[in-house]
N, C-alpha and C positions, 0 to 999 in steps of 0.2 A: 705389647697390648694395642690392637688396633680398633677399640671400640669408638663408634662415631657419636654414640649418645651414652649419657650416664643417668641413672635415677638417684636423686637425692631425697632421703626422708628427713622431714624437720623433726627434731627430737621434742619439740614443744607440742605441735598441734598434729603431726603424724601426717601432714600433706606429702605427696610426692611430685616432685618437680623433675622433669625430663630436660636436660641441658645438652646442647650440641657441643661437643669437645672441641671442635675446630673454630667455631665462631664464638663461643661461650654464651649464646643466647638461649633463652628458655623456650623449649619447642611446645611442651605442654605441662599442664598442672592438673593435678587431681587432689581435691580437698579430703580430708578425712571423713567428712559427713557423707561422701560419695561412696564410701565403703559400707558394707553390711557388717554386723557384728561377728560374723564367720570369717571375715576377711575377704569374701568375695566381692566383686565389684557391683554396685548397684547400676541398673540400667538408668541412663540420664533421662532418656525419653520417659520412662515410666514416673520418674521422680518429677519431672516437669509437668507431666500431664495431672498428677496427684495435686501439685500445688495450685494448678488452674483450676482444677474440680473444687478445691477447697476456697479458692477465691470466689469463685462463681457461686458457692453455697453463701458465703459470708455477704455477697452482693445482693443476692436475693433475699437475704434476712435484713439487710439495711433498707431495701426497697420496701419491703412489707411494713417495716417500723415507720418509714416516711409516709406510707400510705395510711397507715393507722393513725399517725399524728394529723394528717389532713381531714381524715373521716371525722375526728373529735374536736378539730379546731373550732368550728362554729360554736359547739356546746361550751368550750372552755372560755371563750371571747364573750358569749352571751353572760356567763357567771361573772366574769370580770366586770363587765359593764353593769350588771345588777347591783354588785357590790359598791361599785362606784357612785352609782345612782342613789342608792340607800344612804351612803355615807353623805353625799350632797344633800340629801333631803332631811337630814337629821338637823335638829337645832345646834347652835354653837354650843350651848351649855351641856349638851348631852354627848360631847366627845368621849372617846373611849380612854 
């Protein structure tokens, strides 16, 4: 048998490792989540671009949330200041 590379499948996670027989070095790995349910290989570019799309969506959501916090910051600070002023204006015997 003169195979230069062998494929080894992990029994635990179903990842596939390609090993060079002569050197014993790992040439490439393929994780189980890179395979579709039907056993066919999922395109790495498509999977990576999908992750980037999802990341940009969550980034846009975080930005919108931060902008909304900045828009309402003045009103929140005014409310806190008014409460502190009312508490300070109360007489000591009127404590809560």
